[in-house]
Structures are given as structure tokens and as C-alpha cells.
N, C-alpha and C positions, 0 to 999 in steps of 0.2 A: 890779823890780816882782815881787811874789809873787802868783801867780795860778795857777789850775788851767787847764791847756791843754785843748783840745777833746778830745783822746784820753783825758785823765784824767777828764774829765766823762763821756764815754761809758763808760769802765771803771767809774766810780762808779755810774752808772745801771744797768749790767748787774749789778753786785754787789748793788745794792738789790733788783732783781727777784728774785734768789734768796734773799738773806738776810732781807729783811723778812718774807716769809711764814714762813720757818723760825723766826725769832724769835717769831712769833706762834703758829704751830701747834705748835711743839715742846713748850712747856710744857703747852699745852692737851691735846695727845695723851697726854703722860705722866700728867697728872692723870686723864684719862678712863680710861686703862688701869689706873691704880692704884686707882680706885674699885671696879673689879671684884674686886680682891683684898682689900678691907677685910673682908668677911664671912669669908674663909678664913684670914686671917693672924692671927698672935699679936701681942702688943703690940710686940715688938722689930722685927718686919717692918713693922708700920704706922709706927712711929717712923722707921725707915730710909726708907720711901717718902715720908713727910712731909718729912723733911730734904732728900732728893734733889729733890722737887718744889719746895720753897721756894727752894733754891739755883738751880735751873734758871729759875724764874720771875724771880728777882732779876737774874741775869746776862742773860737774854734781854731783859728790860725795859730794863736799862741800855744794852745795845748797840743796841736798837731806837731808843731816844731819841737816842743819840749819832749814829746813822745819819741819822735824820730831821733833826736839827740841822745835820749836815754837808751834807746835800742842799740845805737851804734857803740855804746860803751859798756854793754852788759858783760863782756869778757875781760874788761880791765879790772885790776885790783890794786890795792895799795896797803901799805903799812904806815903807822903813824907813831910818833913819840912826842916828847916835850919840845923837840927842835922843829919838827915839821912832818911832812909825809914823803914817802918814796912811792911814786906811781909806777906800776909795772904794766907796760903796754907793748904788745907785739914783741916780747922777748927783751925789751930794753927797760931800764929803770932810770927814773929821773927824780931828783930830790927837789922839793919845794919847801922853803921855810914857811912858817905860819904867816909871817908878814907878806909873803908873796901871794897868799891866798885871800887877801883882804877884800877882794871884789866878788867873792863867792856869794851865792844867793840861795835862799830857801824858798821853795814854792810849796807852801803848806797845803794848798788845795789839791796838789798832785802828789803829795808826800815824797817830793824829790828835793834833794839838795845838790846844787851844781857847784862844782869846784871851778873857779875862774881865777887865772893868775893876775898879777898886778897890771899887766899890759892889756888885759881884757880878753885873753885867749881862753876859750872853753877847754877844760881838761877832762872832766868826768862828771857823770850824773850818778848819784847813789839813791836808791829807793830805800825807804825806811825798813823794808823787810830784809835788807842785806845782813849778812853775818857781821857782828861787832858794830853795827850802826850806832846803837845808843852810846857806847863808850866813845866812839869817834865824835858824835855830836856834842857830848859833854866837853871833850877836849877842845873842839873847834870853838864852842861858845866861850870857854875859858880863855883861849888864846886870841881869837879875833872878834869875839862878841857877836857872832852871827850863828 
């Protein structure tokens, strides 16, 4: 069974306490500080500040949403075999074949693997610190190449 242990859940919540405000306040503070330079800067400086602010907003929003999605699925677990996975969520179990999970994505910089079904619906995020993660990743790579 692939699931997040209690210690992994605690570690995830501690990370969220520090990262979520950083992802929110980081871009806002840079934008605020940059607006004070607009009147003093030439066009090259302004273009540079706009590019830096846009990149920071993009990456912080991306990681903020990934973290929220991950936190929502910490209590979900699943089992897997050569046919597919059985996702256990809120007391119900749903079977997905490996071909159903072909749109799944790995976010290496976050150490998160997101299970996404063939219609694009998000199912589950698994952190690499979860129990049986390595075995699952080897099987997923074998079956769907991701």
C-alpha cells in the first residue's frame, strides 16, 4: 500500500507553514519593491524588473497550487499491481488501469508525482517520502513510462 505515514504528514504540514506564506508574499513583496523603482529606472531596468516579477509570480503560483493539491490528498492511499491501482479515498475504492493514468506527471523539483486520469482529472499527489513510493515509481515507469 502506498500511503503517507504520520511523520511524513507532519513534515508536509510543517513545510506548508513556511512555504505557503513564502509563495504568497515573495512575489507580492518583489512587486511592491519594484514599483518604487519605476519612476527612477530606464526602460531596460523596468523590463528586467517586469521579467523577474513575472517569472517569480509564475513559479510561486505553480508551487503554491501543487502544495495545496498535495495537502488535500495526504490521507488518500492506494495499492497497485500489474493491472493498475486501487485508489482508496473517503472510504470508497476506485480502480484505474495503468493506461488510465497516462497523463500523470512528475514534478522533480517538488519531489511529487501526480496521478492524473486519461480525462485530465487530478486524482492524487504522492511525495517521494511515502511508504512504498520507490516500488510504485518503478512499476509506473514500466507501465506508462513516466
